[in-house]
C-alpha positions, 0 to 999 in steps of 0.5 A: 396483222399477221406477217411471217417471213422466210430468211434464208442465207444465200449459201447454196441450194435449198433442200426439203428442210429449208423449203418446209420452213418456208411453206409453214410460214407461207401457210400461216400467213396466207390463212390469216390473209397476211403477208409472206415476206422474203428476206436474204440474210447475206451478211457472211460473205465468206460463205456466199455462193454465187446464184443462190439467191436466184435459186431460192427465188426459182424454188419458191416460184415453182412451188407456187409460194407467192412473195408479198414483199422481198428483194424484187418488190421492196415496199416500206419495210425494205430493203430486204437484203441485209447487206443493204441495211448495215447502216440500220444495224450500226445505228442500233448497235450504237444505241445499245452502247449508249445504253450500256448494254454493248461494248467494243471487244478487243480480244483477239481470236487467239486470245479467245481460243486460249480462254476457251481451252483454259475453261475446258481444262477446268471443266467449266463452261466458257462464258464471255460475260465473266471476261468482259471489261470492267467498264465497257461503256467507257470505250469508244466505238472503233471502226473495224472492231467487233461489238459485243452485246452486254447481257443480263443473265436471268431465267426465262419462260416462254411459249413456242407455238410448236414446242409449247411452254419452254423455260431456261436458267440464266446460265445459258445466256452470254455476251455475243458479237452483234457487229463483226469487225467487217461492219456486217451484223451477226445473225443473233442481232440482225434478225431481231432488228429486221423482225422488229422493223419489218413488223414480223408477227411469227418467227418460224424456224429450225430447231438449230436455233432453239439454244439461242432463244434465251439470248434473243429474249435478253436482246428484245429486253434490252432494246425494249421491243415486243418479241413476235411469236416464236415457233421452232420446227423440229429437223427433217430427219434422214430416211432412217429417222435417226439423224438430220437429213443431209446431202449425203442422206438424199437432201437434194437440191429442190429444183432437182425435183423439178428437172426429174418431173415432180409436180409442185402440188405433190411436193407441196402436199408432201412437205406440208405433211412432213411433221404435221397433219390435221388430226385425221388420216387424210394424206392428200390436200389441195392447197386451199385445204392446207391454208384452211387446216394448217395449225402450228400447234399441230406440228409434231415436236419430234423430227419427221422422217423423209420417206422418198417412197411416200413422195413417189407415191404422192407424185404418182397420185397427182400425176394420175389426176391430171387430164390428158391435155395437162399430162401432155403439156407437163410431159413435153420435155421428158420424152426419150430422144427417139420420140419422133412421132406426132402428138396424137401418138404420144398422147396415146402412149401417155394414156398407157403409162399415166397410171405407172408414172411416179415422176415424169422422168421415168418417161423414157424408160417406160416408153422408149419401145413405142418409138424404137425397135427393140433389139432382137438379142434383148428380146431372146434373152428376156424370152429365155430368162423371164420367170414365167417362160424359162422352162418352156421350150424354144419350139413351144414359144415359137408356136405360140408366137406363130398362133398369135400372129395368125389370130392377130392378122385377122384382127380389126385391132380395136381394143375389144377385138385385141382382147377377145382374140388373145383370150380365145388363144388362151383356150386354144393353146391351153395356157395361162395369161401369165405365159402367153401374154408375157410372151407377147409383151416381151416380143413387142417391147423387148423390156422386162416390164411395159404397160397393159398388153391390149392397149400397148398392141392397139397403140403400136398398131397392127403392122408394127405389132405383127412385125415385131412378133415375127422378128421374135419368132426368127430370133428363137430359131 
């Protein structure tokens, strides 16, 4: 049975790097009709941030990554918060002590610092195994004292589902703390125990843990437990592709994307193809396609660059694929404050801007002029500064707008009639669409850009369109 897990620490918000790990683990489980487990690794109480666990749950729920086992639905392998499993870790630590593979560490932090400095001065690697007591097994366990794993250094070779065949020498294996003085386990110890007891088949995690894998292998052997399959995911890199993505480089709280009006389907598609592809040029994948096609051995071994422009393009693609009803529902909370209109009018406006939306929070900027009269000063300024219009005299602009008012006054204001009359005006005025249509567009919107002109006029309606054209004429006086 395939059982994967996502095991974050509740130390702050999730960003794309952590959520991509969760997604890959979820896809592996769903493809094999297995289980996806959420485990909260809350053993470092000094770094814990209030609300983080709730945030993690909200992120997974929003993306549609259903949890089969976790803190809110504990089954036979629970509890799923490490802080609730302390007796389990103490039992396994005692077992290691009894086997002679762990010992009480009485070295103070100050002593450790001195020893590290001494090794540095001698230009030698700091290895605690060279400092361990001669007979550590004879020391009793003292409550409030750290326990350290007694390593048996040796070379290792292992297969990583992403990185391929890997190997290392004995020099990287050292004794390490398994239980801290506060009774909480370290990551190096707790995750090995939990993965074993929870029957995890695949451990999928970030590249930062790769140097520690030989230590984990040594611990697996000491405990005589079968290790799961290991898969190491390269970092998500910043926009320049040169360093790991950080908050400074745009690693936002994942729920910021929800607040900005990104669609979860688009974000899942983006994250899945961040360092993975199926060997084709395909970029848009439905969730069933991802579940069917995803393979760990097709994850690239180098870092994947976070390209926000690609995310915007992909989200725009998904927005364009929504039905009128779907878009109306998703856009409900994103309208400008001035949008005091009935839903039918809003839906008509949405139909005009749907092809231009990259994320729903753009809606106010793109649509505000449909609900609020443009400022005369803004219209005048744009008419004078527009690249196509700045070399045309005020008198000519006024005359063109007056002819437009005259022609549209006779229009039925159907889309076809508006189009026919404005195209006829091009011939009468001996001008180009870039000039006449820009003039009309700015006059009715007061914005540097707006949806296609004919549909915009139709949605605004005859009365409002003519009022704005006349107001623009007065503004040019």
